[in-house]
C-alpha positions as CSV (number, residue, x, y, z in Angstrom):
1,X,120.3,116.9,150.8
2,X,117.8,114.4,151.6
3,X,115.0,115.6,149.6
4,X,117.5,115.7,146.5
5,X,118.1,112.1,146.9
6,X,114.3,111.5,147.7
7,X,113.3,113.2,144.5
8,X,116.3,111.7,142.3
9,X,115.1,108.1,143.7
10,X,111.2,108.9,142.5
11,X,112.7,110.5,138.9
12,X,114.6,107.2,138.5
13,X,112.2,104.5,140.1
14,X,109.4,106.2,137.9
15,X,112.3,106.4,134.6
16,X,112.4,102.4,134.9
17,X,109.2,101.8,135.1
18,X,108.5,103.7,131.6
19,X,111.1,101.6,130.1
20,X,109.4,100.8,127.3
21,X,105.9,102.6,127.2
22,X,105.6,103.2,123.4
23,X,106.3,99.5,123.2
24,X,102.5,98.3,121.6
25,X,101.0,95.4,123.9
26,X,98.6,93.6,121.1
27,X,98.8,92.9,117.7
28,X,95.9,92.6,115.2
29,X,95.3,92.1,111.1
30,X,93.2,93.5,108.6
31,X,94.5,91.0,106.0
32,X,96.7,87.7,105.7
33,X,98.4,85.6,102.4
34,X,97.8,82.0,101.8
35,X,100.9,80.2,100.3
36,X,100.4,76.3,99.1
37,X,103.0,74.0,99.4
38,X,102.7,70.2,97.9
39,X,104.2,67.2,100.6
40,X,107.5,68.1,98.4
41,X,108.2,71.3,100.1
42,X,107.5,72.9,96.2
43,X,105.4,75.9,96.0
44,X,102.1,74.6,94.4
45,X,100.5,78.2,93.6
46,X,99.3,78.1,90.2
47,X,100.7,74.5,89.4
48,X,100.0,70.6,90.3
49,X,99.7,69.4,93.3
50,X,102.4,66.2,94.1
51,X,100.2,63.7,96.2
52,X,97.5,63.7,98.5
53,X,98.8,66.2,101.1
54,X,98.5,70.0,101.1
55,X,100.1,72.3,103.4
56,X,98.4,75.6,103.4
57,X,100.6,78.3,104.7
58,X,99.1,81.2,106.4
59,X,101.1,84.4,106.6
60,X,99.4,87.1,108.8
61,X,100.0,90.7,107.8
62,X,99.8,92.2,111.4
63,X,99.4,96.0,112.8
64,X,101.3,96.3,116.2
65,X,98.1,97.9,118.4
66,X,98.4,100.1,122.0
67,X,95.5,99.4,124.4
68,X,95.8,102.6,126.6
69,X,93.1,101.3,128.9
70,X,96.4,99.0,130.4
71,X,98.7,102.3,130.8
72,X,98.6,103.3,134.6
73,X,99.2,106.8,134.5
74,X,101.0,107.2,131.3
75,X,104.3,105.4,132.8
76,X,104.0,102.2,132.2
77,X,102.1,98.6,131.5
78,X,101.0,97.0,135.1
79,X,101.4,93.7,133.6
80,X,104.9,93.9,132.7
81,X,106.3,96.4,136.1
82,X,110.1,96.2,135.5
83,X,110.8,93.8,132.2
84,X,109.7,95.2,128.6
85,X,108.6,92.1,126.4
86,X,108.3,91.9,122.8
87,X,105.7,93.7,120.9
88,X,102.6,92.2,120.6
89,X,103.2,89.9,123.2
90,X,99.5,89.9,124.9
91,X,98.4,88.3,121.6
92,X,95.6,89.6,119.2
93,X,93.2,92.4,120.3
94,X,90.6,91.3,118.1
95,X,89.9,87.8,118.8
96,X,89.2,85.4,115.8
97,X,85.9,83.6,116.5
98,X,85.4,82.0,113.4
99,X,87.1,80.6,110.6
100,X,85.5,79.0,107.0
101,X,88.2,77.3,104.8
102,X,86.6,76.7,101.4
103,X,86.9,75.7,97.6
104,X,85.4,77.6,94.3
105,X,85.2,73.3,93.3
106,X,83.5,70.5,94.6
107,X,86.3,68.8,96.5
108,X,85.6,65.0,97.8
109,X,81.7,65.4,97.0
110,X,81.2,68.4,99.0
111,X,79.7,71.1,97.3
112,X,81.9,74.1,95.9
113,X,82.0,77.2,98.8
114,X,81.0,74.7,101.5
115,X,83.1,74.6,104.7
116,X,86.2,72.6,104.2
117,X,87.5,72.9,107.9
118,X,87.1,69.2,109.3
119,X,89.3,67.9,106.3
120,X,92.3,70.5,108.0
121,X,94.5,70.5,110.7
122,X,97.1,72.7,112.7
123,X,99.7,71.7,115.2
124,X,97.7,68.5,115.8
125,X,94.6,70.9,116.5
126,X,91.3,71.2,114.4
127,X,90.3,74.1,113.1
128,X,88.1,75.2,116.5
129,X,90.1,74.5,118.9
130,X,92.7,76.4,117.1
131,X,90.3,79.1,117.0
132,X,90.2,79.2,120.9
133,X,93.6,79.8,121.6
134,X,94.3,82.6,118.8
135,X,93.4,85.2,121.7
136,X,96.9,84.3,123.4
137,X,98.7,84.3,120.5
138,X,102.3,86.9,121.1
139,X,103.1,88.3,117.6
140,X,106.8,86.5,117.8
141,X,105.2,83.3,118.0
142,X,103.1,83.5,115.4
143,X,105.2,83.7,112.6
144,X,103.3,81.8,110.2
145,X,100.7,79.0,110.2
146,X,100.4,75.9,108.7
147,X,97.6,74.0,107.8
148,X,97.5,70.6,107.1
149,X,95.0,68.9,104.0
150,X,95.7,65.1,104.2
151,X,93.3,64.4,101.0
152,X,93.2,65.2,97.6
153,X,89.9,66.5,96.0
154,X,88.6,63.6,94.2
155,X,88.4,65.4,90.6
156,X,91.0,67.1,88.6
157,X,89.8,70.6,88.2
158,X,91.2,73.7,89.5
159,X,90.7,74.9,92.8
160,X,90.8,78.1,94.5
161,X,91.4,77.8,98.3
162,X,89.3,80.3,100.4
163,X,90.4,81.2,104.0
164,X,87.9,83.3,105.6
165,X,88.3,84.6,109.1
166,X,85.3,86.5,111.5
167,X,87.0,88.5,114.5
168,X,85.1,89.5,117.5
169,X,84.1,93.1,116.1
170,X,82.4,91.4,113.4
171,X,85.1,92.3,110.7
172,X,85.9,89.7,108.2
173,X,89.0,89.2,106.6
174,X,89.2,86.8,103.8
175,X,92.3,85.5,101.4
176,X,92.3,83.4,98.3
177,X,95.2,81.1,97.0
178,X,96.0,80.6,93.4
179,X,94.7,78.1,91.6
180,X,96.1,74.5,92.2
181,X,95.1,70.9,90.9
182,X,95.9,68.0,92.2
183,X,97.5,64.8,89.5
């Protein structure tokens, strides 16, 4: 009788520990979309931007990823113990190491194709500080990221905004907006 209780306790214990063995711990991305919105909240893609400010909204096309190195004998993720957090909770598996935002036209005297990062901010952070935090972003928190451009280009040309991420693995991921111009 005692051995049956012990066996049952062991099975129950490991069953509880394995409550979420198939939940991916990390997330990654191989593509993302850029959407442009002017200060009035109106979609600005292929249109005229009203005013100086422009929101560049980034939406990751995320993939959930397992890291089998964290699994303990296939039973559980030792970081979580008894709880099962949301998929992708441990952040990006392939960290962002660089980001460049550019335009295909001259922008405030900056040549076409040059880095415009200094003109953008997100959540009160400049692009470099935003990148430093990128590995810690749990997928449920990412949703969409908004970059604020507080200035206009100083010309009446149509612009395509390009954003390029370089990941730790060396992978480059790029997205280009629709054409826009400022009033």
